[in-house]
TORLUM-24111 format. One record per residue: residue number from 1; residue in three letters; x, y negated, z negated of N, C-alpha, C in turn. Coordinates in steps of 0.05 Angstrom, whole numbers, always signed. Example, Ala and Ser with C-alpha at 12.3 -4.5 7.8 and 13.67 -1.06 7.14 Angstrom:
@pos 1&code Ala&n.X +264&n.Y +114&n.Z -156&ca.X +246&ca.Y +90&ca.Z -156&c.X +264&c.Y +66&c.Z -156
@pos 2&code Ser&n.X +257&n.Y +45&n.Z -142&ca.X +273&ca.Y +21&ca.Z -143&c.X +258&c.Y -1&c.Z -157
This chain:
@pos 1&code Met&n.X -3575&n.Y +323&n.Z +1486&ca.X -3560&ca.Y +346&ca.Z +1499&c.X -3554&c.Y +367&c.Z +1478
@pos 2&code Ala&n.X -3555&n.Y +391&n.Z +1485&ca.X -3549&ca.Y +413&ca.Z +1464&c.X -3536&c.Y +435&c.Z +1480
@pos 3&code Val&n.X -3515&n.Y +445&n.Z +1468&ca.X -3500&ca.Y +469&ca.Z +1479&c.X -3519&c.Y +493&c.Z +1472
@pos 4&code Arg&n.X -3525&n.Y +507&n.Z +1491&ca.X -3543&ca.Y +531&ca.Z +1487&c.X -3528&c.Y +558&c.Z +1485
@pos 5&code Ser&n.X -3506&n.Y +558&n.Z +1498&ca.X -3488&ca.Y +584&ca.Z +1494&c.X -3462&c.Y +578&c.Z +1506
@pos 6&code Gly&n.X -3444&n.Y +593&n.Z +1503&ca.X -3418&ca.Y +592&ca.Z +1514&c.X -3404&c.Y +618&c.Z +1515
@pos 7&code Phe&n.X -3383&n.Y +619&n.Z +1530&ca.X -3367&ca.Y +644&ca.Z +1534&c.X -3341&c.Y +638&c.Z +1543
@pos 8&code Pro&n.X -3322&n.Y +654&n.Z +1538&ca.X -3294&ca.Y +650&ca.Z +1548&c.X -3291&c.Y +661&c.Z +1575
@pos 9&code Ile&n.X -3273&n.Y +648&n.Z +1590&ca.X -3265&ca.Y +659&ca.Z +1614&c.X -3236&c.Y +666&c.Z +1615
@pos 10&code Leu&n.X -3229&n.Y +691&n.Z +1620&ca.X -3200&ca.Y +697&ca.Z +1620&c.X -3190&c.Y +698&c.Z +1651
@pos 11&code Ser&n.X -3163&n.Y +689&n.Z +1653&ca.X -3155&ca.Y +693&ca.Z +1680&c.X -3132&c.Y +717&c.Z +1680
@pos 12&code Thr&n.X -3133&n.Y +729&n.Z +1703&ca.X -3115&ca.Y +754&ca.Z +1706&c.X -3105&c.Y +755&c.Z +1735
@pos 13&code Arg&n.X -3082&n.Y +769&n.Z +1737&ca.X -3073&ca.Y +775&ca.Z +1764&c.X -3087&c.Y +800&c.Z +1774
@pos 14&code Asp&n.X -3097&n.Y +818&n.Z +1756&ca.X -3107&ca.Y +843&ca.Z +1764&c.X -3136&c.Y +845&c.Z +1752
@pos 15&code Leu&n.X -3155&n.Y +836&n.Z +1767&ca.X -3182&ca.Y +835&ca.Z +1756&c.X -3195&c.Y +865&c.Z +1753
@pos 16&code Pro&n.X -3192&n.Y +882&n.Z +1770&ca.X -3203&ca.Y +908&ca.Z +1768&c.X -3190&c.Y +921&c.Z +1740
@pos 17&code Asp&n.X -3167&n.Y +919&n.Z +1736&ca.X -3155&ca.Y +933&ca.Z +1712&c.X -3164&c.Y +922&c.Z +1686
@pos 18&code Leu&n.X -3170&n.Y +895&n.Z +1686&ca.X -3178&ca.Y +881&ca.Z +1662&c.X -3205&c.Y +889&c.Z +1655
@pos 19&code Val&n.X -3223&n.Y +887&n.Z +1675&ca.X -3251&ca.Y +896&ca.Z +1674&c.X -3254&c.Y +922&c.Z +1663
@pos 20&code Ala&n.X -3237&n.Y +941&n.Z +1676&ca.X -3239&ca.Y +970&ca.Z +1666&c.X -3231&c.Y +971&c.Z +1637
@pos 21&code Phe&n.X -3211&n.Y +956&n.Z +1627&ca.X -3203&ca.Y +956&ca.Z +1599&c.X -3228&c.Y +951&c.Z +1580
@pos 22&code Tyr&n.X -3243&n.Y +928&n.Z +1588&ca.X -3263&ca.Y +917&ca.Z +1571&c.X -3288&c.Y +938&c.Z +1572
@pos 23&code Glu&n.X -3291&n.Y +952&n.Z +1597&ca.X -3312&ca.Y +974&ca.Z +1597&c.X -3304&c.Y +995&c.Z +1579
@pos 24&code Arg&n.X -3280&n.Y +1006&n.Z +1580&ca.X -3272&ca.Y +1028&ca.Z +1565&c.X -3272&c.Y +1020&c.Z +1535
@pos 25&code Ala&n.X -3257&n.Y +998&n.Z +1528&ca.X -3254&ca.Y +992&ca.Z +1499&c.X -3276&c.Y +985&c.Z +1487
@pos 26&code Phe&n.X -3296&n.Y +969&n.Z +1497&ca.X -3319&ca.Y +957&ca.Z +1483&c.X -3346&c.Y +964&c.Z +1494
@pos 27&code Gly&n.X -3345&n.Y +979&n.Z +1517&ca.X -3372&ca.Y +986&ca.Z +1525&c.X -3383&c.Y +963&c.Z +1545
@pos 28&code Ala&n.X -3366&n.Y +945&n.Z +1554&ca.X -3374&ca.Y +920&ca.Z +1568&c.X -3389&c.Y +931&c.Z +1593
@pos 29&code Val&n.X -3409&n.Y +915&n.Z +1602&ca.X -3426&ca.Y +922&ca.Z +1624&c.X -3423&c.Y +896&c.Z +1646
@pos 30&code Val&n.X -3416&n.Y +902&n.Z +1671&ca.X -3416&ca.Y +880&ca.Z +1690&c.X -3444&c.Y +872&c.Z +1696
@pos 31&code Glu&n.X -3449&n.Y +846&n.Z +1692&ca.X -3475&ca.Y +831&ca.Z +1697&c.X -3474&c.Y +816&c.Z +1723
@pos 32&code Tyr&n.X -3453&n.Y +809&n.Z +1730&ca.X -3448&ca.Y +790&ca.Z +1757&c.X -3423&c.Y +794&c.Z +1768
@pos 33&code Arg&n.X -3420&n.Y +794&n.Z +1793&ca.X -3395&ca.Y +796&ca.Z +1808&c.X -3397&c.Y +774&c.Z +1831
@pos 34&code Phe&n.X -3376&n.Y +761&n.Z +1835&ca.X -3373&ca.Y +742&ca.Z +1855&c.X -3346&c.Y +752&c.Z +1874
@pos 35&code Asp&n.X -3353&n.Y +757&n.Z +1899&ca.X -3329&ca.Y +766&ca.Z +1915&c.X -3326&c.Y +746&c.Z +1938
@pos 36&code Gln&n.X -3300&n.Y +752&n.Z +1947&ca.X -3294&ca.Y +737&ca.Z +1973&c.X -3281&c.Y +758&c.Z +1989
@pos 37&code Asp&n.X -3291&n.Y +762&n.Z +2013&ca.X -3282&ca.Y +782&ca.Z +2031&c.X -3285&c.Y +809&c.Z +2023
@pos 38&code Gly&n.X -3304&n.Y +816&n.Z +2005&ca.X -3309&ca.Y +842&ca.Z +1993&c.X -3292&c.Y +847&c.Z +1970
@pos 39&code Ile&n.X -3274&n.Y +830&n.Z +1961&ca.X -3259&ca.Y +834&ca.Z +1937&c.X -3268&c.Y +814&c.Z +1916
@pos 40&code Asp&n.X -3273&n.Y +828&n.Z +1891&ca.X -3283&ca.Y +812&ca.Z +1868&c.X -3261&c.Y +791&c.Z +1861
@pos 41&code Val&n.X -3272&n.Y +767&n.Z +1856&ca.X -3253&ca.Y +743&ca.Z +1846&c.X -3262&c.Y +735&c.Z +1818
@pos 42&code Tyr&n.X -3288&n.Y +741&n.Z +1811&ca.X -3298&ca.Y +733&ca.Z +1786&c.X -3318&c.Y +754&c.Z +1777
@pos 43&code Val&n.X -3315&n.Y +761&n.Z +1751&ca.X -3335&ca.Y +781&ca.Z +1741&c.X -3348&c.Y +768&c.Z +1714
@pos 44&code Ser&n.X -3375&n.Y +773&n.Z +1708&ca.X -3384&ca.Y +766&ca.Z +1683&c.X -3392&c.Y +792&c.Z +1667
@pos 45&code Leu&n.X -3384&n.Y +794&n.Z +1644&ca.X -3389&ca.Y +819&ca.Z +1629&c.X -3406&c.Y +815&c.Z +1604
@pos 46&code Ala&n.X -3423&n.Y +833&n.Z +1596&ca.X -3439&ca.Y +832&ca.Z +1572&c.X -3422&c.Y +851&c.Z +1554
@pos 47&code Val&n.X -3415&n.Y +840&n.Z +1531&ca.X -3400&ca.Y +858&ca.Z +1511&c.X -3415&c.Y +854&c.Z +1484
@pos 48&code Gly&n.X -3433&n.Y +877&n.Z +1481&ca.X -3452&ca.Y +873&ca.Z +1458&c.X -3469&c.Y +849&c.Z +1465
@pos 49&code Gly&n.X -3473&n.Y +833&n.Z +1447&ca.X -3488&ca.Y +807&ca.Z +1449&c.X -3472&c.Y +784&c.Z +1459
@pos 50&code Ala&n.X -3447&n.Y +789&n.Z +1466&ca.X -3427&ca.Y +767&ca.Z +1476&c.X -3426&c.Y +768&c.Z +1505
@pos 51&code Lys&n.X -3418&n.Y +748&n.Z +1515&ca.X -3412&ca.Y +746&ca.Z +1545&c.X -3382&c.Y +738&c.Z +1548
@pos 52&code Leu&n.X -3371&n.Y +750&n.Z +1570&ca.X -3340&ca.Y +746&ca.Z +1576&c.X -3340&c.Y +744&c.Z +1605
@pos 53&code Gly&n.X -3327&n.Y +722&n.Z +1614&ca.X -3318&ca.Y +718&ca.Z +1644&c.X -3293&c.Y +726&c.Z +1648
@pos 54&code Ile&n.X -3285&n.Y +737&n.Z +1671&ca.X -3256&ca.Y +744&ca.Z +1679&c.X -3255&c.Y +737&c.Z +1708
@pos 55&code Gly&n.X -3234&n.Y +716&n.Z +1712&ca.X -3230&ca.Y +707&ca.Z +1741&c.X -3202&c.Y +719&c.Z +1750
@pos 56&code Ala&n.X -3202&n.Y +725&n.Z +1775&ca.X -3176&ca.Y +731&ca.Z +1789&c.X -3160&c.Y +707&c.Z +1793
@pos 57&code Asp&n.X -3134&n.Y +705&n.Z +1786&ca.X -3119&ca.Y +681&ca.Z +1792&c.X -3091&c.Y +690&c.Z +1797
@pos 58&code Pro&n.X -3080&n.Y +690&n.Z +1820&ca.X -3052&ca.Y +699&ca.Z +1823&c.X -3030&c.Y +686&c.Z +1811
@pos 59&code His&n.X -3037&n.Y +662&n.Z +1799&ca.X -3018&ca.Y +643&ca.Z +1786&c.X -3020&c.Y +646&c.Z +1756
@pos 60&code Thr&n.X -3035&n.Y +663&n.Z +1745&ca.X -3037&ca.Y +670&ca.Z +1714&c.X -3011&c.Y +675&c.Z +1704
@pos 61&code Pro&n.X -3003&n.Y +661&n.Z +1682&ca.X -2976&ca.Y +667&ca.Z +1670&c.X -2974&c.Y +695&c.Z +1659
@pos 62&code Asp&n.X -2951&n.Y +706&n.Z +1657&ca.X -2950&ca.Y +732&ca.Z +1645&c.X -2953&c.Y +732&c.Z +1615
@pos 63&code Ala&n.X -2949&n.Y +711&n.Z +1600&ca.X -2948&ca.Y +712&ca.Z +1574&c.X -2961&c.Y +686&c.Z +1564
@pos 64&code Gly&n.X -2965&n.Y +685&n.Z +1537&ca.X -2976&ca.Y +661&ca.Z +1524&c.X -3007&c.Y +665&c.Z +1518
@pos 65&code Asp&n.X -3014&n.Y +654&n.Z +1496&ca.X -3041&ca.Y +656&ca.Z +1489&c.X -3059&c.Y +636&c.Z +1502
@pos 66&code Arg&n.X -3071&n.Y +644&n.Z +1525&ca.X -3087&ca.Y +626&ca.Z +1539&c.X -3115&c.Y +624&c.Z +1531
@pos 67&code Ala&n.X -3122&n.Y +645&n.Z +1512&ca.X -3147&ca.Y +646&ca.Z +1499&c.X -3147&c.Y +667&c.Z +1476
@pos 68&code Ala&n.X -3164&n.Y +665&n.Z +1459&ca.X -3167&ca.Y +686&ca.Z +1438&c.X -3197&c.Y +693&c.Z +1437
@pos 69&code Leu&n.X -3203&n.Y +717&n.Z +1434&ca.X -3230&ca.Y +727&ca.Z +1430&c.X -3234&c.Y +737&c.Z +1401
@pos 70&code Trp&n.X -3260&n.Y +732&n.Z +1393&ca.X -3268&ca.Y +742&ca.Z +1367&c.X -3293&c.Y +760&c.Z +1373
@pos 71&code Phe&n.X -3293&n.Y +785&n.Z +1366&ca.X -3316&ca.Y +803&ca.Z +1369&c.X -3326&c.Y +811&c.Z +1338
@pos 72&code Tyr&n.X -3348&n.Y +805&n.Z +1331&ca.X -3358&ca.Y +818&ca.Z +1309&c.X -3368&c.Y +847&c.Z +1319
@pos 73&code Val&n.X -3361&n.Y +869&n.Z +1304&ca.X -3364&ca.Y +894&ca.Z +1309&c.X -3380&c.Y +911&c.Z +1286
@pos 74&code Asp&n.X -3391&n.Y +933&n.Z +1294&ca.X -3403&ca.Y +949&ca.Z +1272&c.X -3384&c.Y +962&c.Z +1256
@pos 75&code Asp&n.X -3360&n.Y +972&n.Z +1265&ca.X -3342&ca.Y +986&ca.Z +1253&c.X -3314&c.Y +977&c.Z +1265
@pos 76&code Val&n.X -3299&n.Y +962&n.Z +1247&ca.X -3272&ca.Y +953&ca.Z +1258&c.X -3256&c.Y +971&c.Z +1263
@pos 77&code Asp&n.X -3255&n.Y +994&n.Z +1245&ca.X -3234&ca.Y +1013&ca.Z +1249&c.X -3239&c.Y +1032&c.Z +1274
@pos 78&code Ala&n.X -3265&n.Y +1039&n.Z +1279&ca.X -3270&ca.Y +1053&ca.Z +1303&c.X -3265&c.Y +1039&c.Z +1328
@pos 79&code Thr&n.X -3273&n.Y +1013&n.Z +1327&ca.X -3270&ca.Y +996&ca.Z +1351&c.X -3240&c.Y +994&c.Z +1357
@pos 80&code Phe&n.X -3225&n.Y +988&n.Z +1335&ca.X -3195&ca.Y +985&ca.Z +1337&c.X -3181&c.Y +1008&c.Z +1351
@pos 81&code Glu&n.X -3191&n.Y +1033&n.Z +1340&ca.X -3180&ca.Y +1057&ca.Z +1352&c.X -3187&c.Y +1061&c.Z +1382
@pos 82&code Ala&n.X -3213&n.Y +1058&n.Z +1387&ca.X -3220&ca.Y +1058&ca.Z +1414&c.X -3204&c.Y +1038&c.Z +1434
@pos 83&code Ala&n.X -3199&n.Y +1015&n.Z +1423&ca.X -3185&ca.Y +997&ca.Z +1442&c.X -3157&c.Y +1003&c.Z +1443
@pos 84&code Val&n.X -3145&n.Y +1013&n.Z +1423&ca.X -3115&ca.Y +1022&ca.Z +1426&c.X -3115&c.Y +1046&c.Z +1444
@pos 85&code Arg&n.X -3134&n.Y +1066&n.Z +1440&ca.X -3133&ca.Y +1088&ca.Z +1459&c.X -3136&c.Y +1079&c.Z +1488
@pos 86&code Ser&n.X -3149&n.Y +1057&n.Z +1493&ca.X -3154&ca.Y +1046&ca.Z +1519&c.X -3133&c.Y +1030&c.Z +1530
@pos 87&code Gly&n.X -3113&n.Y +1024&n.Z +1515&ca.X -3088&ca.Y +1007&ca.Z +1526&c.X -3082&c.Y +983&c.Z +1511
@pos 88&code Ala&n.X -3099&n.Y +977&n.Z +1489&ca.X -3092&ca.Y +953&ca.Z +1474&c.X -3066&c.Y +957&c.Z +1457
@pos 89&code Ser&n.X -3052&n.Y +933&n.Z +1452&ca.X -3029&ca.Y +937&ca.Z +1436&c.X -3038&c.Y +923&c.Z +1407
@pos 90&code Val&n.X -3023&n.Y +933&n.Z +1386&ca.X -3031&ca.Y +927&ca.Z +1359&c.X -3017&c.Y +901&c.Z +1351
@pos 91&code Glu&n.X -3033&n.Y +882&n.Z +1340&ca.X -3021&ca.Y +857&ca.Z +1330&c.X -3025&c.Y +860&c.Z +1300
@pos 92&code Gln&n.X -3048&n.Y +869&n.Z +1287&ca.X -3052&ca.Y +872&ca.Z +1259&c.X -3073&c.Y +895&c.Z +1255
@pos 93&code Glu&n.X -3063&n.Y +914&n.Z +1240&ca.X -3080&ca.Y +938&ca.Z +1232&c.X -3106&c.Y +929&c.Z +1219
@pos 94&code Pro&n.X -3126&n.Y +943&n.Z +1220&ca.X -3150&ca.Y +935&ca.Z +1202&c.X -3146&c.Y +930&c.Z +1174
@pos 95&code Ala&n.X -3155&n.Y +909&n.Z +1162&ca.X -3150&ca.Y +904&ca.Z +1134&c.X -3171&c.Y +886&c.Z +1124
@pos 96&code Asp&n.X -3177&n.Y +892&n.Z +1096&ca.X -3198&ca.Y +873&ca.Z +1084&c.X -3185&c.Y +846&c.Z +1079
@pos 97&code Met&n.X -3202&n.Y +826&n.Z +1084&ca.X -3193&ca.Y +797&ca.Z +1081&c.X -3204&c.Y +785&c.Z +1057
@pos 98&code Pro&n.X -3194&n.Y +765&n.Z +1046&ca.X -3204&ca.Y +753&ca.Z +1022&c.X -3232&c.Y +739&c.Z +1026
@pos 99&code Trp&n.X -3239&n.Y +732&n.Z +1052&ca.X -3264&ca.Y +721&ca.Z +1055&c.X -3289&c.Y +740&c.Z +1063
@pos 100&code Asn&n.X -3281&n.Y +766&n.Z +1052&ca.X -3302&ca.Y +788&ca.Z +1053&c.X -3309&c.Y +797&c.Z +1082
@pos 101&code Glu&n.X -3289&n.Y +799&n.Z +1098&ca.X -3289&ca.Y +813&ca.Z +1125&c.X -3267&c.Y +829&c.Z +1127
@pos 102&code Arg&n.X -3272&n.Y +850&n.Z +1142&ca.X -3252&ca.Y +871&ca.Z +1153&c.X -3243&c.Y +859&c.Z +1180
@pos 103&code Val&n.X -3217&n.Y +857&n.Z +1186&ca.X -3205&ca.Y +843&ca.Z +1209&c.X -3183&c.Y +858&c.Z +1219
@pos 104&code Ala&n.X -3182&n.Y +861&n.Z +1245&ca.X -3160&ca.Y +876&ca.Z +1258&c.X -3154&c.Y +854&c.Z +1284
@pos 105&code Arg&n.X -3128&n.Y +855&n.Z +1293&ca.X -3122&ca.Y +839&ca.Z +1316&c.X -3106&c.Y +859&c.Z +1337
@pos 106&code Ile&n.X -3114&n.Y +852&n.Z +1361&ca.X -3100&ca.Y +871&ca.Z +1384&c.X -3095&c.Y +854&c.Z +1405
@pos 107&code Arg&n.X -3081&n.Y +862&n.Z +1428&ca.X -3082&ca.Y +848&ca.Z +1452&c.X -3091&c.Y +867&c.Z +1476
@pos 108&code Asp&n.X -3106&n.Y +854&n.Z +1493&ca.X -3113&ca.Y +872&ca.Z +1516&c.X -3087&c.Y +878&c.Z +1533
@pos 109&code Pro&n.X -3089&n.Y +894&n.Z +1552&ca.X -3066&ca.Y +901&ca.Z +1568&c.X -3055&c.Y +876&c.Z +1583
@pos 110&code His&n.X -3069&n.Y +857&n.Z +1586&ca.X -3056&ca.Y +831&ca.Z +1600&c.X -3049&c.Y +810&c.Z +1581
@pos 111&code Gly&n.X -3049&n.Y +815&n.Z +1553&ca.X -3038&ca.Y +798&ca.Z +1533&c.X -3056&c.Y +779&c.Z +1518
@pos 112&code Thr&n.X -3083&n.Y +781&n.Z +1524&ca.X -3102&ca.Y +766&ca.Z +1509&c.X -3108&c.Y +777&c.Z +1481
@pos 113&code Leu&n.X -3103&n.Y +757&n.Z +1461&ca.X -3109&ca.Y +764&ca.Z +1435&c.X -3140&c.Y +769&c.Z +1430
@pos 114&code Ile&n.X -3143&n.Y +791&n.Z +1415&ca.X -3173&ca.Y +799&ca.Z +1408&c.X -3174&c.Y +802&c.Z +1379
@pos 115&code Asn&n.X -3190&n.Y +788&n.Z +1364&ca.X -3195&ca.Y +793&ca.Z +1338&c.X -3223&c.Y +808&c.Z +1335
@pos 116&code Leu&n.X -3222&n.Y +830&n.Z +1316&ca.X -3243&ca.Y +847&ca.Z +1313&c.X -3253&c.Y +841&c.Z +1282
@pos 117&code Gly&n.X -3277&n.Y +837&n.Z +1276&ca.X -3286&ca.Y +832&ca.Z +1249&c.X -3311&c.Y +844&c.Z +1242
@pos 118&code Ala&n.X -3315&n.Y +847&n.Z +1218&ca.X -3342&ca.Y +859&ca.Z +1207&c.X -3341&c.Y +850&c.Z +1177
@pos 119&code Pro&n.X -3366&n.Y +846&n.Z +1167&ca.X -3368&ca.Y +841&ca.Z +1137&c.X -3360&c.Y +866&c.Z +1120
@pos 120&code Thr&n.X -3347&n.Y +861&n.Z +1097&ca.X -3340&ca.Y +886&ca.Z +1082&c.X -3362&c.Y +895&c.Z +1065
């Protein structure tokens, strides 16, 4: 048995809002929607070469790191700025790291930690 791919699934109380954030901030594209009674309850997004699932769950806690995402991007600073303009909060401004990557940390509007990285 081999793992062929994987992707995180985030839970949220407000699915349309969180999907819109990932579309605005990272150019995400909806690849799949599952709805019940005409209301989306799960959405699969393509975020560059990555995949991200987001599911509606009215019992999702308001706080706490339920998952963290890592996106390798072409330009950490530009992506960081786009995400902040789109509603992300800043955890760590872009900075060069000793392991030869530029890294920034943000939180999406629902509190999920997102790491942005690129080789220096």
